[in-house]
C-alpha positions as CSV (number, residue, x, y, z in Angstrom):
1,M,54.1,134.0,126.1
2,R,51.6,133.0,128.4
3,L,48.9,129.9,127.7
4,I,45.8,132.0,127.8
5,T,47.3,134.2,124.9
6,K,48.7,131.2,123.1
7,A,45.5,129.9,123.2
8,T,43.3,133.3,122.3
9,L,45.6,133.4,119.3
10,L,45.2,129.9,118.0
11,Y,41.8,130.8,118.2
12,L,41.8,133.5,116.2
13,I,43.8,132.0,113.7
14,I,41.4,128.9,113.4
15,T,38.2,131.5,113.4
16,S,39.8,133.4,110.6
17,L,40.4,130.3,108.4
18,V,36.8,129.3,109.1
19,F,35.7,132.6,108.5
20,S,37.0,132.8,105.1
21,I,36.2,129.4,104.0
22,A,32.6,130.3,105.2
23,G,32.8,133.7,103.2
24,V,33.5,131.9,99.8
25,V,31.1,129.2,100.5
26,T,28.5,132.4,101.4
27,Y,29.5,134.1,98.2
28,K,28.4,131.1,96.0
29,T,25.6,130.4,97.8
30,V,24.3,134.1,97.7
31,M,25.2,134.3,94.0
32,Q,23.2,130.7,93.2
33,S,20.3,132.0,95.0
34,V,20.4,135.2,93.3
35,A,20.7,133.7,90.0
36,R,17.8,131.1,90.7
37,E,15.6,133.9,92.0
38,T,16.5,135.8,88.7
39,D,15.6,132.8,86.3
40,Y,12.4,131.8,88.1
41,S,11.4,135.9,87.6
42,L,12.2,135.4,83.9
43,R,10.1,132.1,83.6
44,N,7.1,134.0,85.2
45,N,7.3,137.1,82.9
46,K,7.5,134.6,80.1
47,D,4.1,132.8,81.2
48,I,2.6,136.2,81.5
49,L,3.5,137.5,78.2
50,K,2.5,133.9,76.6
51,V,-0.8,134.3,78.0
52,A,-1.3,137.9,76.7
53,I,-0.3,136.7,73.1
54,Q,-2.8,134.0,73.3
55,E,-5.6,136.7,74.2
56,G,-4.4,138.5,71.2
57,K,-2.4,141.4,72.1
58,P,0.1,142.9,69.6
59,L,3.4,142.0,70.3
60,F,4.8,145.7,69.8
61,A,2.6,146.3,73.1
62,L,4.6,143.6,75.1
63,Q,8.1,144.5,74.3
64,N,10.5,146.7,75.8
65,E,14.1,147.3,77.0
66,K,14.0,144.3,78.6
67,T,11.7,141.9,76.4
68,Q,11.9,141.3,72.5
69,I,9.2,138.5,71.1
70,V,10.1,137.9,67.2
71,K,7.9,135.2,65.1
72,V,9.9,132.8,63.5
73,T,9.0,129.9,60.9
74,T,11.6,127.3,61.8
75,I,13.0,125.8,64.9
76,Q,15.3,123.1,66.4
77,A,14.3,121.1,69.3
78,K,16.7,122.3,71.4
79,D,15.3,126.4,71.0
80,T,12.4,124.9,73.0
81,L,14.0,124.9,75.9
82,N,15.0,127.5,78.6
83,A,18.4,128.8,77.9
84,F,19.7,130.8,80.6
85,S,23.0,132.6,80.3
86,D,25.0,135.7,81.6
87,T,25.2,139.2,79.7
88,L,26.0,143.0,80.1
89,A,23.1,145.3,79.3
90,I,22.5,149.2,79.9
91,H,20.9,149.4,83.1
92,P,18.0,151.5,82.9
93,Y,18.7,154.1,85.7
94,F,22.7,154.4,85.7
95,K,23.0,154.3,82.2
96,R,25.7,152.1,82.2
97,L,26.5,148.2,81.2
98,E,25.9,146.1,84.3
99,P,25.4,142.3,84.6
100,H,22.1,141.3,83.6
101,R,20.6,137.5,83.7
102,K,18.8,136.5,79.9
103,L,16.7,133.6,79.2
104,T,15.9,132.8,75.2
105,I,13.3,130.3,74.5
106,T,10.9,129.6,71.8
107,E,7.6,129.0,72.6
108,R,4.2,127.6,70.3
109,I,1.2,129.9,71.0
110,N,-1.7,129.4,68.6
111,G,0.0,127.3,66.2
112,E,2.9,129.7,65.9
113,Y,6.0,129.9,67.0
114,Y,7.4,132.7,69.0
115,R,10.8,133.4,70.2
116,F,11.2,135.1,73.5
117,T,14.6,137.0,74.7
118,M,14.3,138.7,78.0
119,I,16.8,140.3,80.4
120,D,16.9,141.4,83.9
121,V,18.9,142.9,86.5
122,F,21.7,140.8,88.4
123,F,23.4,141.3,91.2
124,E,27.1,142.7,90.5
125,T,29.7,140.0,91.6
126,D,31.7,142.9,93.5
127,D,28.6,144.0,95.1
128,V,28.2,140.4,96.2
129,S,31.6,140.2,97.2
130,S,32.1,143.2,99.2
131,G,28.7,142.6,101.1
132,V,29.9,139.2,102.1
133,T,33.5,140.2,103.0
134,S,31.7,143.4,104.9
135,V,29.6,140.9,107.3
136,M,32.3,138.5,107.6
137,T,34.7,140.7,108.5
138,R,32.5,142.6,111.1
139,L,31.7,139.3,112.8
140,F,35.3,138.3,112.8
141,F,36.2,141.2,114.8
142,G,33.3,141.0,117.1
143,L,33.7,137.5,117.8
144,G,37.7,138.2,118.3
145,L,37.2,141.0,120.5
146,S,34.6,139.0,122.6
147,L,37.2,136.0,122.5
148,L,39.9,138.0,123.9
149,V,37.9,140.0,126.6
150,C,36.3,136.4,128.1
151,S,39.6,134.9,127.4
152,F,41.3,137.1,129.9
153,L,38.5,137.5,132.2
154,I,37.7,134.1,132.6
155,S,41.4,133.0,132.6
156,S,41.8,134.5,136.1
157,W,39.4,132.8,137.5
158,L,39.9,129.1,135.5
159,F,43.6,129.4,136.0
160,Q,43.8,130.4,139.4
161,P,44.4,126.9,140.9
162,F,47.3,126.4,138.2
163,Q,48.7,130.1,139.2
164,K,48.6,128.9,142.8
165,S,50.1,125.7,142.0
166,L,53.2,127.4,140.3
167,Q,53.8,129.2,143.2
168,K,54.1,126.6,145.4
169,I,56.5,124.8,142.8
170,K,58.8,127.8,142.8
171,A,58.7,128.4,146.9
172,F,59.5,124.5,147.0
173,N,63.2,123.7,148.6
174,L,64.5,120.5,148.9
175,K,66.8,121.6,152.2
176,N,63.6,122.8,153.7
177,N,62.7,119.1,154.1
178,E,58.8,120.5,153.7
179,A,56.3,118.5,151.7
180,I,54.5,120.4,149.0
181,T,50.6,120.5,149.4
182,F,47.9,121.7,146.8
183,S,44.4,123.0,147.8
184,K,41.6,120.6,145.6
185,T,40.3,122.3,142.5
186,T,36.9,121.2,140.9
187,T,39.1,120.9,137.5
188,K,39.7,117.2,136.9
189,E,43.3,117.8,135.0
190,F,44.7,120.4,137.6
191,N,44.2,117.7,140.5
192,Q,45.8,114.9,138.3
193,L,48.9,117.3,137.7
194,N,49.1,118.5,141.5
195,G,48.5,114.6,142.4
196,F,51.9,113.9,140.0
197,I,53.9,116.9,141.4
198,T,53.4,115.8,144.9
199,Q,54.5,112.4,144.2
200,M,57.5,113.8,141.9
201,T,58.8,116.1,144.5
202,D,58.3,113.8,147.7
203,K,60.4,110.8,145.8
204,A,62.6,114.1,145.1
205,R,63.1,115.4,148.7
206,L,63.7,111.3,150.2
207,D,66.3,110.8,147.2
208,Y,67.9,114.3,148.4
209,I,68.0,113.3,151.9
210,S,69.1,109.7,151.3
211,L,71.8,110.9,148.8
212,K,73.1,114.1,151.1
213,E,73.3,112.0,154.3
214,F,75.4,109.1,152.3
215,S,77.3,111.6,151.1
216,E,78.1,113.1,154.5
217,N,78.6,109.9,156.1
218,A,80.9,108.9,153.2
219,A,83.0,111.7,153.7
220,H,83.1,111.6,157.3
221,E,83.7,107.9,157.5
222,M,86.4,107.5,155.2
223,Q,88.8,110.3,157.0
224,T,89.3,107.9,160.2
225,P,90.4,104.9,158.3
226,I,92.7,107.3,156.8
227,A,94.0,109.0,159.5
228,V,94.4,105.8,161.1
229,A,96.6,104.5,158.1
230,K,98.6,107.8,158.2
231,G,99.4,107.3,162.0
232,K,100.4,103.6,161.5
233,L,102.9,105.0,158.5
234,E,104.2,107.7,160.8
235,L,105.1,105.1,163.3
236,L,106.4,102.7,160.5
237,L,109.2,105.6,159.5
238,E,110.3,105.9,163.1
239,S,110.5,102.4,163.0
240,P,114.5,101.5,163.9
241,N,114.3,98.3,161.8
242,L,113.1,100.2,158.5
243,Q,115.3,99.4,155.7
244,E,116.2,102.0,153.4
245,A,114.4,100.4,150.2
246,Q,110.8,100.6,152.2
247,L,111.4,103.9,152.7
248,P,109.9,105.0,148.9
249,L,107.2,102.4,149.4
250,I,105.9,104.3,152.6
251,Q,106.1,108.0,151.0
252,S,104.2,106.3,147.9
253,A,101.5,105.1,150.6
254,Q,101.3,108.3,152.3
255,I,101.1,110.6,149.3
256,A,98.2,108.1,147.7
257,L,96.2,108.2,151.4
258,S,96.5,112.0,151.0
259,K,95.2,112.0,147.5
260,L,92.0,109.7,148.7
261,S,91.3,112.2,151.3
262,R,91.8,115.3,149.3
263,M,89.2,113.5,146.5
264,G,86.8,113.0,149.4
265,Q,86.6,116.6,150.4
266,S,86.4,117.6,146.6
267,L,83.5,115.2,146.0
268,S,81.6,116.2,148.9
269,L,82.2,119.9,148.0
270,L,80.8,118.8,144.5
271,T,77.9,117.4,146.0
272,K,76.9,120.4,148.3
273,I,77.3,122.8,145.8
274,E,74.8,120.4,143.2
275,N,72.6,120.2,145.7
276,N,72.6,124.3,146.3
277,E,73.7,124.5,150.2
278,F,75.5,127.7,149.4
279,T,72.6,129.6,147.8
280,A,72.2,132.0,150.7
281,K,71.1,135.5,149.9
282,E,74.4,137.5,150.3
283,T,76.4,139.6,148.4
284,T,80.3,139.6,148.6
285,D,83.1,142.2,148.2
286,F,84.9,140.3,145.6
287,S,87.5,142.9,145.0
288,K,88.5,142.1,148.7
289,L,88.3,138.5,148.2
290,V,90.3,138.8,145.2
291,D,93.2,140.6,147.1
292,Q,93.4,138.4,150.2
293,A,93.5,135.3,147.9
294,V,96.4,136.9,145.9
295,F,98.0,137.8,149.2
296,T,97.9,134.3,150.6
297,F,99.2,132.6,147.1
298,K,102.2,135.0,147.2
299,D,104.4,132.9,149.1
300,I,103.5,129.4,147.7
301,A,104.0,130.8,144.1
302,E,107.5,132.6,145.4
303,L,108.6,129.3,146.6
304,K,108.1,127.9,142.9
305,N,109.9,131.0,141.5
306,L,106.8,132.4,140.3
307,T,105.9,136.4,140.1
308,L,102.4,136.6,141.1
309,E,101.0,140.1,140.1
310,S,97.2,141.9,140.2
311,N,95.3,144.3,138.9
312,V,92.2,144.5,141.0
313,E,89.3,147.0,140.6
314,A,87.9,147.8,143.9
315,N,84.0,147.8,145.2
316,I,82.9,145.0,142.6
317,I,80.2,143.1,144.6
318,L,79.0,140.3,143.5
319,P,75.6,138.1,144.7
320,I,77.4,135.1,145.4
321,N,78.2,133.3,148.9
322,A,81.7,134.3,150.5
323,A,82.8,130.5,150.9
324,I,82.1,129.6,147.4
325,A,83.5,132.7,146.0
326,D,86.9,132.2,147.9
327,I,87.0,128.4,146.8
328,L,85.9,129.6,143.0
329,V,89.3,132.0,143.3
330,S,91.4,129.8,145.0
331,N,91.1,127.0,142.6
332,L,92.1,129.2,139.6
333,L,95.4,130.4,141.3
334,K,96.2,126.7,142.8
335,N,95.8,125.8,139.1
336,A,98.1,128.7,137.3
337,I,100.7,127.6,140.3
338,R,100.1,123.9,139.4
339,Y,100.5,124.5,135.3
340,N,103.2,126.8,135.0
341,V,106.6,127.1,134.0
342,P,110.1,127.6,135.7
343,D,110.4,131.4,136.5
344,G,106.9,131.8,135.1
345,W,104.4,134.7,136.2
346,I,100.6,134.7,137.2
347,K,98.8,137.7,136.2
348,V,95.2,138.2,138.2
349,K,92.8,141.0,136.6
350,L,89.2,141.8,138.0
351,D,87.0,144.4,136.7
352,K,83.3,144.7,136.6
353,K,82.8,142.6,133.8
354,Q,85.1,139.4,134.8
355,L,88.0,137.7,136.1
356,I,90.9,136.8,134.3
357,V,93.9,134.5,135.7
358,K,96.5,134.4,133.0
359,N,99.6,132.0,133.2
360,P,102.1,130.8,130.7
361,G,102.1,126.5,130.6
362,H,102.6,123.7,127.8
363,P,99.9,123.0,125.8
364,P,97.0,120.9,126.9
365,K,96.7,117.4,126.0
366,I,93.2,117.5,125.6
367,P,90.5,120.1,124.2
368,T,90.1,122.9,127.3
369,N,86.4,122.6,127.3
370,Q,87.0,119.3,128.7
371,L,89.3,120.0,131.4
372,F,86.1,121.4,133.4
373,E,84.9,117.7,133.3
374,R,85.3,115.7,136.4
375,F,88.6,113.7,136.9
376,R,90.1,115.1,133.4
377,K,93.4,117.0,133.3
378,S,96.0,117.8,130.8
379,N,98.8,115.4,132.8
380,Q,97.4,112.4,133.7
381,S,100.3,111.3,135.7
382,G,100.3,114.7,137.6
383,Q,99.6,114.9,141.3
384,S,96.2,116.8,140.3
385,L,93.1,115.2,141.3
386,G,91.1,116.9,138.1
387,L,88.5,118.1,140.2
388,G,89.4,121.7,140.7
389,L,88.3,123.3,137.4
390,A,85.2,121.0,137.9
391,I,84.4,122.5,141.0
392,V,85.1,126.3,139.5
393,K,82.6,124.9,136.7
394,K,80.0,123.9,139.1
395,I,80.3,127.2,141.5
396,C,79.5,129.6,138.1
397,E,77.0,127.4,136.8
398,V,74.9,127.6,140.2
399,N,75.8,131.4,140.5
400,H,74.9,132.3,137.0
401,L,78.5,133.3,136.1
402,K,80.2,131.9,132.7
403,V,83.8,130.5,132.7
404,D,86.0,129.9,129.7
405,Y,89.2,128.2,129.1
406,V,91.4,129.5,126.4
407,F,94.8,128.4,125.2
408,K,96.6,131.1,123.0
409,E,100.6,131.4,122.0
410,G,101.6,129.3,125.4
411,I,99.1,131.6,127.9
412,H,96.6,129.9,129.6
413,C,93.9,132.0,130.3
414,L,90.4,131.2,132.5
415,I,88.0,133.9,132.2
416,V,84.9,134.0,134.7
417,K,82.3,136.4,133.2
418,F,80.1,138.3,135.6
419,P,76.1,138.8,135.0
420,V,75.5,142.1,133.4
C-alpha cells in the first residue's frame, strides 16, 4: 500500500472518530439550547399571564390546552420555585403524544396564590439525533471526498522528488562503480534522506571495491605459493634418497595443499555469487545443461560402481547465468557421488517445476538444513570442504530458486524448485 494511501486512510479514520465525538457533543448542545429556550418561553408566558391576572382578567379566559391556572390556599416554600420537567402530551396538530417541556410554579398575585401548570412542545430526541447525524454524515463524506481527491492530486507533486529518489536507488548497482546523485528539492526531509542515502551508498561502494580487490588478490596470490609447494613436494618424491617412511608425509602434505587450493577457489566463487557478479540478464536451456552434466559425471560414477540415471524433460528454460547453473548442477552431482554407498545409484529428474537428485547413503549426523551452512558436513573427517551445498544454497538465493534437502528411508533427496 502506498504511503499517501495509508496517510489518507488514517486521516479518514481520525476524521470519523472526531465527527462521532463532535456529533454527540452537538446533539447534547442542541438539546440543552432547545430546553433553555423552551424554559425561557414558558417563564415569559407565565409572566404575561401573571400580569393579566393582576389586571383582573378571569382565569377561564387565560387557560387553554397548554395552560392551567388553579387558585390554591396552602403552599410550601418549594412551590414558589420554577420546576421544569419533561413530559408527554397530545400534540395540537399531529394529535399524538409528543415530548413536551413542563413548568410548575405557584405565584402570589393580589394577596392570593395561583398555581401555574404550563407545557410547550419540545423537540423530539429522534429528530435532533437524525438531524445531527445527517449533517455530520454529509460533512464527513464531503470532507472525505475532498481529502481523497486532494491527497492523490497533491501527492503526485509533493512526492515527486521521493519517487525520483526511489528510481535512482533501484537503478543503483555496486558493480558499476558509479556514485548515486540526487537533485535538490524544496523539502528539507527529502534532502536529509537523499544525503544519508548518498553517504551510505558511497561507503557501500568503497567497501565493495575493497572487499572485491582483497578477495581476488587473496585468491590469486594464494595459488602461487601453493603451486611452488606442490612443485617442491613433487621434486622431493623424485629424490633418490627418499625414505619409505617419508612418503606418506609428503602425500599428506600434497592432499592438504590441494584442499587449500580448492578452498580458496570455492570461497572466491562464493564471494562472487554474493556480490551478484553472475546476474547477467540471460536465459539458459536447463535441460541441455543437465544432460551435459550427467554425461560428464557418468564416467566418474562408473569408476565408483555407481549407476547414474536421468529423466530430463526437454526445453526447460530458466532465467539464470549458464556458468552458475553448471556449477549448481555439478555440485549436486558431486555431492550425490561423494555421499553414496558401494554399488549405489543416482537418479536425476528434471521437469518444469523442479530438479531432483536422489541417491542412497548413510544418515546425516547433523540436521539436513544445517548442511547448507559453510564448512558444515555430515562426515567431518571426509575429503569434502563443506562448501558445495553452501554454494548451491547461495546460487539458489540470488536466482530466486528454493532448495530443500530431505533424507527419508535411507535416501538422500536434494530438490531445487523453480519459480512459478
